[in-house]
C-alpha positions in Angstrom: 44.0 -83.8 47.6 45.6 -80.6 45.8 42.2 -79.1 44.8 42.0 -80.3 41.2 38.6 -81.3 39.4 38.8 -84.6 38.8 34.6 -85.0 38.0 31.7 -83.3 38.3 28.0 -84.8 37.9 25.3 -82.6 36.4 21.6 -82.9 37.5 18.3 -81.3 37.3 18.0 -80.1 40.7 19.9 -77.5 42.5 21.7 -78.5 45.5 19.3 -79.4 48.6 21.7 -80.3 50.9 24.2 -83.2 51.7 25.7 -85.3 49.3 28.1 -88.3 49.4 30.3 -90.4 46.9 29.4 -93.9 46.7 31.6 -97.2 45.7 32.2 -97.3 42.0 31.7 -93.4 41.7 28.4 -92.9 42.5 26.9 -89.5 44.0 24.3 -89.5 46.1 22.8 -86.4 46.3 20.0 -84.4 47.9 18.5 -82.0 45.6 15.7 -79.1 45.8 12.5 -79.4 44.1 11.5 -76.1 42.1 8.1 -76.9 42.6 7.9 -77.3 46.1 6.9 -73.5 47.4 5.5 -73.6 50.6 8.5 -72.1 52.1 11.7 -71.2 50.2 14.1 -71.0 53.1 17.5 -72.4 52.9 18.3 -76.1 53.2 15.2 -77.2 51.3 15.6 -80.5 49.2 12.7 -82.8 48.2 14.6 -84.8 45.9 16.9 -87.5 46.5 18.9 -89.3 44.0 21.7 -91.7 42.7 23.8 -90.7 39.5 26.2 -92.9 38.0 29.8 -92.0 37.0 28.6 -91.0 33.6 25.5 -89.0 34.9 23.1 -91.2 34.4 20.3 -91.3 37.4 20.3 -94.7 38.8 17.7 -93.7 41.2 15.8 -90.6 42.1 13.1 -90.4 44.8 10.6 -86.6 44.9 9.8 -86.9 49.0 8.1 -82.8 48.7 4.7 -81.7 49.3 3.0 -79.2 51.1 2.6 -81.7 54.1 6.5 -82.9 54.0 9.7 -81.6 52.8 12.9 -83.6 53.0 15.6 -80.9 54.2 19.6 -80.6 54.9 21.1 -83.6 55.5 21.0 -87.6 55.2 23.0 -90.5 56.1 23.4 -93.7 54.3 23.0 -96.5 56.1 25.2 -100.2 55.9 21.9 -102.2 54.8 21.4 -99.4 51.9 18.6 -97.3 53.3 19.0 -93.9 54.2 18.4 -92.2 57.6 16.6 -88.5 56.2 15.5 -85.3 57.7 12.6 -84.2 56.6 9.9 -81.3 57.5 6.5 -81.9 58.6 3.6 -78.8 58.1 1.3 -78.0 61.0 -1.1 -75.1 60.9 -0.9 -72.6 63.3 -4.2 -74.1 64.8 -2.7 -77.5 65.1 0.4 -75.8 66.9 -1.6 -74.1 69.3 -3.8 -77.3 69.7 -0.4 -78.6 71.5 0.4 -75.6 73.3 2.4 -73.6 71.1 2.6 -69.8 71.7 0.3 -67.9 69.2 2.5 -64.9 68.9 5.6 -67.3 68.7 4.1 -69.1 65.9 4.4 -68.1 62.1 1.6 -67.6 59.8 2.0 -70.4 57.8 2.3 -72.6 60.9 5.3 -74.6 62.1 7.6 -76.7 60.1 8.8 -79.4 62.9 11.3 -82.3 62.3 10.8 -85.7 61.5 12.9 -88.6 60.7 12.7 -91.2 58.0 14.3 -94.7 57.2 13.8 -94.8 53.5 14.4 -97.9 51.5 15.6 -97.3 47.9 13.7 -98.9 45.0 15.6 -97.6 42.0 14.5 -96.4 39.5 11.7 -93.9 40.9 10.7 -94.6 44.0 11.2 -95.8 48.0 9.4 -97.3 50.7 9.6 -96.0 54.2 10.3 -98.3 56.8 10.8 -96.4 60.1 9.7 -92.9 61.4 10.4 -91.0 64.3 8.6 -87.6 64.7 9.2 -84.4 67.3 5.5 -84.0 66.6 5.2 -87.5 69.2 7.7 -86.1 71.5 6.6 -82.6 72.9 6.1 -80.6 76.1 4.7 -76.9 76.9 4.4 -75.3 80.1 1.5 -72.9 78.5 -1.9 -74.8 78.9 -2.6 -77.5 81.5 -5.8 -78.6 79.8 -3.2 -79.0 76.6 -1.7 -82.3 75.8 1.9 -82.8 76.9 1.5 -79.9 79.6 4.8 -80.1 82.3 7.8 -78.1 83.1 10.5 -78.5 80.3 13.4 -79.3 82.6 12.0 -82.2 84.6 11.4 -83.7 81.4 14.4 -83.9 79.3 13.1 -86.8 77.4 10.5 -84.1 75.1 11.0 -80.9 72.8 9.4 -77.8 74.3 7.1 -76.4 71.8 8.1 -73.3 72.9 11.9 -73.2 72.8 13.9 -71.2 71.1 13.9 -67.5 69.6 10.8 -65.6 68.5 10.0 -65.8 65.4 12.7 -64.5 62.3 12.7 -61.7 60.8 14.7 -61.0 58.0 15.9 -57.5 56.3 16.0 -56.8 52.8 19.8 -56.4 52.8 19.8 -59.8 54.3 17.5 -61.9 52.0 19.7 -60.1 49.1 22.8 -61.6 50.6 21.3 -65.3 51.1 20.0 -64.8 47.1 23.2 -64.1 46.3 25.2 -66.6 48.1 22.4 -69.4 46.8 21.0 -70.2 49.9 17.1 -69.3 49.3 15.9 -69.0 45.7 16.1 -65.5 43.5 12.3 -65.2 44.4 12.0 -65.8 47.9 10.4 -63.3 50.2 11.0 -62.7 53.5 7.7 -64.4 55.0 9.4 -67.5 53.3 12.1 -67.4 55.8 9.5 -67.5 58.7 9.4 -70.9 59.3 
């Protein structure tokens, strides 16, 4: 409680999100997969692992590909599973096919959230036992010929595919600050943050 460092763990990956101290001095953490280059924004993870007190990797599972990546947060469940956030890739064409406004879609497309329940299978595997996808719960009011057409305010159980701010833009100065803080990799470019 006095700010004294009691113990440190070393990992092959830089932090990619949340971490939890488990029973027996084990550390459950999300790391950034350096091979994931689809976009380089903050919060990208891609590797979840459990480290013993002595630093031994008890479980390490990568979940990062051009189609999906873990990000930001996860929650250990009482049954030993993890509930984790992930992003999945949707091309501009896929996005337009469900009513996303083209002028609000980044060149790379969208990366909507999905949630997965993971059963760890040490030392290096896991099984996804449940998933929930934002993509399956959309509403749009752009094109009546496309799926999910309706008034967003009248569909509280659905997510508006066009909600939120226009595409983000980042100045060179803002990007330099994000790099200095370690929030994005040193080789990140402004277009990497358009997701």
